[in-house]
C-alpha positions as CSV (number, residue, x, y, z in Angstrom):
1,M,23.7,-26.8,-17.6
2,C,20.8,-24.5,-18.5
3,Y,21.2,-22.6,-21.8
4,Y,17.5,-22.7,-23.0
5,N,14.6,-21.4,-21.0
6,G,10.9,-20.7,-21.5
7,Q,9.2,-17.6,-20.1
8,K,5.7,-17.9,-21.6
9,V,3.2,-16.8,-18.8
10,S,-0.5,-16.5,-19.6
11,R,-1.5,-12.8,-19.7
12,A,-4.4,-13.7,-17.4
13,E,-2.0,-14.7,-14.6
14,F,0.0,-12.8,-12.0
15,I,3.6,-13.2,-10.9
16,E,3.1,-13.6,-7.1
17,L,5.9,-13.8,-4.5
18,K,5.2,-13.5,-0.7
19,K,1.6,-12.3,-1.5
20,L,2.8,-9.5,-3.8
21,E,1.4,-9.5,-7.3
22,K,2.5,-8.2,-10.7
23,A,0.0,-8.4,-13.5
24,V,1.6,-10.3,-16.5
25,K,-0.4,-8.1,-18.9
26,D,1.9,-5.2,-17.9
27,F,5.0,-7.0,-19.2
28,D,4.7,-7.7,-22.9
29,F,8.1,-9.6,-22.9
30,L,6.6,-12.5,-20.8
31,N,5.7,-14.4,-24.0
32,E,8.7,-16.3,-25.0
33,G,8.3,-20.1,-25.6
34,V,12.0,-20.6,-25.7
35,I,15.0,-18.3,-25.2
36,S,18.4,-19.5,-26.2
37,G,21.3,-18.2,-24.1
38,F,23.3,-18.0,-27.3
39,A,20.9,-15.8,-29.2
40,N,21.5,-12.5,-27.3
41,K,17.8,-12.3,-26.4
42,P,17.0,-10.7,-23.0
43,V,15.5,-12.7,-20.2
44,A,12.9,-11.7,-17.6
45,V,14.4,-11.3,-14.1
46,L,13.0,-10.4,-10.7
47,I,15.0,-8.0,-8.7
48,P,14.2,-6.1,-5.4
49,N,12.8,-2.6,-5.8
50,S,14.8,0.3,-4.4
51,D,13.6,-0.1,-0.8
52,E,13.5,-3.9,-0.9
53,T,9.8,-4.1,0.0
54,N,8.6,-5.4,-3.3
55,F,10.1,-6.7,-6.6
56,D,10.3,-5.5,-10.2
57,I,10.3,-7.6,-13.3
58,V,13.0,-6.4,-15.8
59,Q,14.9,-7.7,-18.8
60,M,18.6,-8.5,-18.6
61,E,21.2,-9.8,-21.0
62,W,21.9,-13.5,-20.4
63,G,25.6,-14.1,-19.7
64,I,27.5,-12.1,-17.1
65,V,30.2,-9.8,-18.5
66,A,33.1,-8.8,-16.2
67,P,33.6,-5.1,-15.6
68,F,37.1,-5.1,-17.2
69,V,35.8,-6.2,-20.7
70,P,36.0,-3.1,-22.8
71,N,33.5,-3.5,-25.7
72,R,30.7,-5.5,-27.2
73,K,33.0,-7.6,-29.4
74,E,35.1,-8.6,-26.5
75,A,32.0,-9.2,-24.3
76,E,30.7,-11.9,-26.7
77,I,34.1,-13.5,-26.7
78,F,34.2,-13.4,-22.9
79,K,30.8,-15.0,-22.5
80,R,31.6,-17.9,-24.8
81,K,35.1,-18.5,-23.5
82,F,33.9,-18.6,-19.8
83,T,30.3,-19.9,-20.5
84,T,28.9,-17.2,-18.2
85,L,25.2,-18.1,-18.9
86,N,25.5,-20.3,-15.8
87,A,27.3,-20.1,-12.4
88,K,28.0,-23.3,-10.5
89,A,26.7,-23.2,-6.9
90,E,29.9,-24.8,-5.7
91,N,32.0,-22.0,-7.1
92,L,30.2,-18.8,-6.2
93,F,32.9,-17.6,-3.9
94,T,36.0,-19.5,-4.9
95,N,36.8,-21.1,-8.3
96,E,38.0,-24.6,-8.9
97,A,41.6,-23.5,-8.4
98,G,40.7,-22.1,-4.9
99,K,41.0,-18.5,-5.9
100,R,38.4,-15.7,-5.6
101,S,35.5,-16.5,-8.1
102,M,34.4,-14.2,-10.8
103,W,30.9,-14.5,-9.3
104,A,31.9,-13.3,-5.8
105,N,30.7,-9.7,-6.2
106,A,27.5,-10.5,-8.0
107,V,26.4,-13.1,-5.5
108,K,26.8,-10.7,-2.6
109,K,25.3,-7.6,-4.3
110,G,23.1,-8.9,-7.1
111,R,21.1,-11.9,-6.2
112,C,18.0,-12.2,-8.4
113,L,15.4,-14.6,-9.7
114,V,15.2,-15.8,-13.3
115,L,11.6,-16.6,-14.3
116,S,10.8,-19.9,-15.9
117,T,7.8,-21.7,-17.2
118,G,10.0,-24.7,-18.3
119,F,13.5,-25.3,-19.5
120,F,15.1,-27.5,-22.1
121,E,17.9,-30.1,-21.9
122,W,19.3,-32.9,-24.0
123,R,19.5,-36.6,-23.1
124,H,22.5,-38.4,-24.6
125,I,22.1,-42.0,-25.8
126,Y,25.1,-44.0,-26.9
127,R,24.3,-46.6,-29.6
128,N,26.3,-49.6,-30.4
129,H,27.9,-49.9,-33.8
130,A,25.8,-52.1,-36.1
131,K,28.7,-54.4,-37.1
132,T,31.1,-54.3,-34.2
133,G,28.7,-54.0,-31.4
134,Q,31.0,-51.5,-29.7
135,P,29.6,-48.2,-28.3
136,L,29.7,-45.3,-30.8
137,K,31.8,-42.3,-29.7
138,T,29.1,-39.8,-30.7
139,P,25.8,-40.0,-28.9
140,D,22.3,-39.4,-30.2
141,K,20.8,-36.3,-28.5
142,F,17.1,-36.1,-27.6
143,P,15.6,-32.8,-26.4
144,Y,13.4,-32.7,-23.3
145,Y,11.1,-30.0,-21.9
146,I,11.2,-29.9,-18.1
147,T,8.6,-28.3,-15.8
148,V,7.5,-28.1,-12.2
149,K,4.1,-29.9,-11.7
150,D,1.1,-27.7,-11.2
151,A,3.2,-24.6,-11.5
152,P,2.5,-22.2,-14.4
153,Y,5.9,-20.5,-13.5
154,F,8.7,-21.0,-11.1
155,F,12.1,-19.4,-10.2
156,F,15.8,-20.1,-10.8
157,A,18.3,-18.6,-8.4
158,G,20.3,-16.0,-10.4
159,I,23.0,-13.4,-10.0
160,Y,23.5,-10.2,-12.0
161,Q,25.9,-7.3,-12.3
162,P,26.1,-4.2,-14.6
163,W,28.5,-4.0,-17.4
164,T,29.5,-0.8,-19.3
165,D,30.6,-0.8,-23.0
166,R,33.4,1.7,-22.8
167,E,33.2,2.5,-26.6
168,T,29.5,3.4,-26.6
169,G,28.8,4.2,-22.9
170,E,25.9,1.8,-22.9
171,V,25.2,0.2,-19.4
172,V,23.4,-3.1,-19.3
173,N,22.6,-5.6,-16.5
174,T,24.0,-9.1,-17.2
175,V,22.7,-12.2,-15.5
176,A,23.7,-15.8,-14.9
177,V,21.5,-18.8,-13.8
178,I,22.8,-20.7,-10.8
179,T,23.2,-24.5,-11.4
180,T,23.5,-27.3,-8.9
181,K,24.0,-31.1,-9.0
182,A,21.2,-33.0,-10.8
183,N,18.4,-34.5,-8.8
184,A,17.1,-38.0,-9.6
185,L,15.1,-36.9,-12.7
186,M,17.8,-34.6,-14.1
187,E,20.5,-37.3,-13.7
188,V,18.6,-39.3,-16.3
189,V,17.5,-36.4,-18.6
190,H,20.7,-34.3,-18.5
191,N,22.9,-37.4,-18.3
192,S,25.9,-35.8,-20.0
193,K,26.6,-33.0,-17.4
194,M,24.5,-34.2,-14.4
195,R,23.5,-30.6,-13.7
196,M,20.3,-28.6,-13.3
197,P,19.3,-25.0,-12.6
198,T,18.7,-24.2,-8.9
199,I,14.9,-24.1,-8.6
200,L,13.6,-22.4,-5.5
201,D,10.2,-22.5,-3.9
202,D,8.6,-19.2,-2.9
203,E,10.1,-19.0,0.5
204,Q,13.6,-19.8,-0.7
205,A,13.2,-17.4,-3.6
206,W,12.2,-14.5,-1.4
207,E,15.1,-15.2,1.0
208,W,17.6,-15.5,-1.9
209,M,16.5,-12.2,-3.4
210,M,15.7,-10.2,-0.3
211,G,17.6,-11.8,2.6
212,D,20.6,-10.5,4.4
213,L,22.5,-13.8,4.0
214,S,25.8,-15.1,5.2
215,D,28.2,-16.8,2.7
216,E,27.2,-20.1,4.2
217,Q,23.5,-19.4,3.7
218,I,24.0,-18.3,0.2
219,T,25.9,-21.5,-0.7
220,A,23.3,-23.7,0.9
221,I,20.4,-22.1,-1.0
222,A,22.4,-22.1,-4.2
223,A,23.0,-25.9,-3.9
224,T,19.3,-26.7,-3.5
225,Q,18.1,-29.8,-5.4
226,Y,14.5,-29.4,-6.2
227,D,12.4,-32.5,-5.4
228,A,12.4,-34.7,-8.5
229,K,9.0,-36.0,-7.7
230,K,7.6,-32.5,-8.2
231,M,9.0,-32.2,-11.7
232,D,7.9,-33.5,-15.1
233,A,9.9,-34.1,-18.3
234,C,8.8,-34.9,-21.8
235,T,10.5,-35.4,-25.2
236,I,10.0,-32.6,-27.8
237,S,10.8,-32.2,-31.5
238,P,14.4,-31.9,-32.5
239,Q,13.3,-28.7,-34.3
240,F,11.5,-27.3,-31.2
241,Q,13.3,-23.9,-31.5
242,A,11.6,-23.2,-34.8
243,Q,8.1,-24.2,-33.7
244,L,5.3,-22.0,-32.6
245,D,4.9,-24.2,-29.6
246,P,8.3,-25.5,-28.7
247,T,6.9,-27.5,-25.7
248,E,4.7,-29.8,-27.8
249,K,5.3,-33.5,-27.0
250,Y,7.1,-35.6,-29.6
251,E,7.6,-39.3,-29.5
252,Y,10.8,-41.1,-30.5
253,A,10.2,-44.7,-31.4
254,D,13.7,-45.9,-30.6
255,L,14.3,-43.9,-27.3
256,P,14.6,-45.9,-24.1
257,A,12.2,-44.9,-21.4
258,L,13.5,-42.9,-18.5
259,E,14.5,-45.1,-15.6
260,L,13.9,-43.0,-12.5
261,K,15.1,-44.0,-9.0
262,F,13.2,-42.0,-6.5
């Protein structure tokens, strides 16, 4: 899944989509090396403007909250119980039980793009017991930083919907990242869940955000597996969340090399 994301774009750069530009210097929140979905920090999201001729960059709360949830305390319980930071591409319209999905309204009315400069996942390695030689039940976990080659930023497919706290009257937009089945790289890096965020190129991203799409088209774009050959992954420190540069490479002497099958 995708619960940790980076949104650290150089202030000298522009966010460009379909030849439209937004100067990063105008958005002081585009300076986050790592955002944990469990820390209640907002994430930068691209949404269509009012006439759908351009896009705006806004901040949203990561983790969709259903409209029936009454207050902030219940909202936090809801997000953790249903893990609403991510939405599976396979279940956008119907859930695993074949019933209407909790995402169905958002995917029709609130498609958006979550900005990323790189995301974080853990690789699980099961060691053998020193005496018995049997595999241990608990794996060692090694964090990786994953990027798109030659891309200072890229886009995840996302969905959002507003939620109102009935106790305070506060209205916030809440967002989830779409995830799909892992490509060849992510099968090895995120080998516990075999998932990855749905990364879109500029054409797909524009279509996802702005297009008048059928359910079939939405499902097809959501299931996109970005080309593994266009991605990079490196190991980082186990304490990366506390570092000024969480993306700094870190070598583990006893970690097997990635075996990629392109």
